[in-house]
C-alpha positions in Angstrom: -4.5 14.8 15.7 -5.1 11.4 14.3 -9.3 10.2 15.0 -10.6 6.8 15.4 -13.0 7.4 12.6 -14.3 4.1 11.6 -16.0 2.8 14.2 -20.0 1.3 13.0 -20.7 0.5 16.9 -19.4 3.3 19.2 -19.6 7.0 18.6 -19.3 9.8 20.7 -23.1 11.4 20.6 -22.4 14.6 22.2 -20.3 16.2 24.8 -20.3 19.8 27.5 -20.5 20.5 31.1 -17.7 17.7 31.9 -19.4 15.0 30.1 -19.8 12.7 26.9 -23.0 10.7 25.7 -21.5 8.0 23.6 -23.2 4.7 22.3 -21.7 1.6 23.0 -23.3 -0.7 20.5 -27.1 -0.5 21.5 -26.7 1.1 24.4 -26.2 5.1 25.8 -23.6 6.1 28.2 -23.3 9.4 29.6 -19.7 9.3 31.5 -17.3 12.3 33.2 -14.6 13.7 30.9 -11.7 15.8 31.9 -11.1 17.3 28.6 -14.8 18.6 28.2 -14.7 21.8 29.6 -17.1 23.7 27.0 -21.1 23.9 28.1 -23.8 21.4 27.1 -25.9 22.6 24.2 -28.7 20.6 24.6 -30.9 21.7 27.8 -30.3 18.2 29.5 -29.0 14.7 27.9 -32.2 13.5 27.0 -31.8 9.9 26.3 -29.8 7.6 27.7 -29.3 3.9 29.5 -26.7 4.8 32.2 -25.6 8.0 33.7 -22.2 8.1 36.2 -22.4 10.4 38.8 -18.9 11.1 40.4 -19.2 11.2 44.2 -17.5 14.4 46.3 -15.0 12.0 48.2 -14.0 10.0 45.0 -15.0 7.5 42.6 -19.0 7.4 42.1 -21.8 4.8 40.9 -23.7 4.7 37.8 -27.7 5.5 37.7 -29.7 3.1 34.6 -32.7 4.2 33.5 -33.2 0.7 32.3 -31.8 -2.6 32.7 -28.8 -3.1 30.6 -26.9 -6.5 30.7 -23.9 -7.1 33.3 -21.9 -7.2 29.8 -22.7 -6.9 26.1 -20.1 -7.1 22.7 -19.0 -4.8 20.2 -17.4 -5.2 16.6 -14.8 -3.1 15.4 -13.5 -4.0 11.7 -12.8 -8.3 12.4 -12.2 -7.8 16.4 -15.6 -7.9 18.9 -15.1 -6.9 22.4 -16.5 -7.6 25.6 -18.2 -4.0 27.3 -18.5 -4.0 31.1 -19.5 -0.8 32.8 -17.3 -0.9 36.2 -17.2 1.2 39.3 -14.4 3.1 38.0 -17.0 4.5 35.2 -15.1 3.1 32.6 -16.5 0.3 30.1 -13.1 -2.1 29.3 -11.9 -0.5 26.2 -10.6 2.5 24.9 -12.2 2.8 21.1 -9.5 5.7 20.6 -7.1 3.2 20.3 -8.5 1.9 17.0 -6.6 4.5 15.1 -3.1 3.1 16.9 -4.4 -0.2 16.0 -5.1 1.0 12.4 -1.5 1.9 12.2 0.2 -1.0 13.1 -2.3 -3.8 11.8 -1.1 -2.2 8.7 2.2 -3.2 9.3 2.4 -6.5 11.1 0.1 -7.8 7.4 2.4 -6.4 5.4 5.5 -7.6 7.0 7.6 -10.8 5.3 7.3 -12.8 8.3 4.4 -12.9 10.9 6.3 -10.8 14.0 6.5 -11.2 17.1 4.9 -8.7 19.4 5.1 -7.4 23.4 2.5 -5.9 24.5 2.9 -4.1 28.5 0.2 -2.4 30.2 -2.2 -4.5 27.5 -5.2 -3.8 29.8 -7.9 -5.9 28.3 -6.3 -6.2 25.0 -7.2 -4.3 22.7 -4.1 -3.8 21.0 -3.4 -7.7 21.6 -6.7 -8.9 19.6 -5.6 -6.1 16.7 -2.5 -7.6 16.4 -3.6 -11.3 16.6 -6.0 -10.8 13.9 -3.3 -9.4 11.5 -1.0 -11.7 12.2 1.6 -11.7 14.8 2.5 -13.8 17.5 1.7 -11.7 20.6 2.5 -11.6 24.2 0.5 -9.4 26.6 1.3 -8.8 29.7 -0.1 -6.9 33.0 -0.4 -6.7 36.7 -3.7 -7.0 36.9 -4.9 -11.2 36.7 -9.2 -9.4 35.7 -7.7 -7.5 32.8 -5.4 -10.2 31.3 -8.6 -12.9 31.8 -10.7 -10.3 29.9 -7.9 -10.3 27.2 -8.5 -13.7 26.9 -12.2 -13.3 26.4 -12.1 -11.1 24.3 -9.7 -13.4 22.2 -12.2 -16.3 22.9 -14.8 -13.4 20.9 -13.0 -12.5 17.8 -12.2 -16.4 16.8 -8.7 -16.2 18.1 -8.6 -18.5 20.8 -5.8 -20.6 19.0 -4.0 -17.3 18.0 -0.4 -17.4 19.0 -1.1 -14.9 22.3 0.6 -15.3 25.1 -0.5 -14.3 28.7 1.2 -13.1 31.6 0.1 -11.5 34.8 3.3 -9.6 35.9 5.1 -6.3 36.6 5.8 -4.9 33.3 9.3 -3.5 34.6 10.2 -6.4 36.3 8.8 -9.0 33.2 10.6 -6.9 31.1 14.2 -7.2 33.2 13.3 -11.0 32.4 13.1 -11.2 29.2 16.1 -9.2 28.8 18.0 -11.9 30.8 16.0 -15.0 28.9 17.7 -12.6 25.5 13.9 -12.2 23.9 13.4 -10.5 21.4 10.5 -9.0 19.6 9.7 -7.2 16.3 7.1 -5.0 17.4 6.5 -3.5 21.0 3.2 -1.5 22.3 3.0 0.8 25.5 0.4 1.9 27.5 1.9 3.4 30.9 -0.2 4.5 33.2 0.2 7.7 34.8 0.7 6.2 38.5 0.6 2.8 39.1 1.4 0.2 42.3 1.6 -3.4 42.2 1.1 -6.2 44.3 4.7 -6.9 46.0 4.8 -2.3 46.6 6.2 -1.6 43.4 5.9 1.7 42.2 5.5 3.9 38.2 6.0 7.4 38.2 5.1 8.3 34.4 7.6 11.6 34.2 10.1 9.2 36.4 10.3 6.1 35.5 9.5 6.2 31.8 13.0 7.5 30.5 14.5 4.0 32.4 11.8 1.9 30.8 12.4 3.0 27.4 16.3 2.7 27.7 15.3 -1.2 28.9 12.2 -2.3 26.5 15.0 -1.0 23.8 17.2 -4.1 24.6 14.7 -6.3 23.7 14.0 -5.4 19.9 15.4 -7.6 17.0 18.0 -6.4 14.8 15.7 -4.5 12.4 12.4 -4.4 14.8 8.7 -3.2 12.6 7.5 -0.7 15.4 7.4 0.7 18.5 4.4 2.7 20.1 3.8 4.4 23.3 0.5 5.6 24.1 0.2 7.7 27.4 -2.9 10.1 28.8 -0.6 11.4 31.7 -2.2 15.1 32.2 0.7 17.4 31.5 2.7 15.4 28.9 3.6 16.9 25.8 3.4 14.5 22.4 6.5 16.0 22.0 8.2 15.3 25.1 7.1 11.7 24.6 8.1 11.7 20.9 11.3 13.1 21.8 11.9 10.2 24.5 11.4 7.7 21.5 13.6 9.4 19.2 16.5 9.0 21.2 15.8 5.6 22.5 15.7 4.5 19.2 17.9 7.0 17.7 20.6 4.2 16.2 17.7 2.5 14.4 16.4 3.4 11.3 13.3 4.8 10.8 10.9 7.6 11.9 9.4 9.3 14.7 5.7 10.8 14.9 3.7 12.0 17.9 1.1 13.9 18.6 -2.5 13.3 20.6 -5.5 10.7 19.7 -9.1 11.2 19.4 -12.5 10.7 18.3 -15.2 12.6 16.5 -18.0 13.7 17.7 -21.0 13.2 15.9 -23.0 16.1 14.3 -20.1 18.3 15.1 -17.1 19.9 13.7 -15.4 19.4 17.2 -13.0 16.0 18.3 -12.7 14.6 21.6 -9.3 14.4 22.3 -8.0 11.6 24.1 -4.4 11.0 24.7 -1.3 11.0 22.7 1.4 9.1 20.9 5.0 8.4 20.0 5.5 6.1 17.6 8.2 4.8 15.4 8.5 2.6 12.4 11.1 1.3 10.4 12.2 3.3 6.7 
């Protein structure tokens, strides 16, 4: 497991009974996490600002102990992100991804010329901001207009309003197919495909059914000597080795190495870490 352990504005304070207690800047949130199957050590959660309660009918709602601002900001290295609790328990950022940001940012910063990077299923743009800050030109693609707008906000907060970032609201599969027809090529590709997704025009995405086909299409967008390729996933029951195998087969004719595993976050005042997803990485030899 690789750990996102360089945060100063974020930490997991405690975990137990299916929940995690987190510090996001100056505010403490308690949220559900399916990986937390061990008991809570303390009798209660102590002080917190907001607690997300799941509903038996699905979804849930926030209980607020203090009056939180509508949104606030946290920093990671030189990047700034807007945090906002949503109705679906999320906050607009997955802090464990900092482990991936550091990896590809290092590759980008050492490149002989500014690489072109494609970020698919880009959400609110954590990876986009990191890549742009490291010196890449980035194409950010997500099917949700609100998420792309949020990415643009994060870019502005991080003083990247004038950075070479292209913001695209589109179905990722259809966008990739159009880029193939246009002959566009990229030095690096980042993707965070969902387990299941449905587009506005009825497009359906299923991770286990569609990932291989999608990887084959993305392979056609790579330059002859690409820099890196990253797949991140949160799909339950999928092994990092399986995704690593898919990436290795996809890029088998390129000179590079593949690594795969879990990403996680350390739990403060504990020897434990919380697993938060999986990755498969290819980088040029």
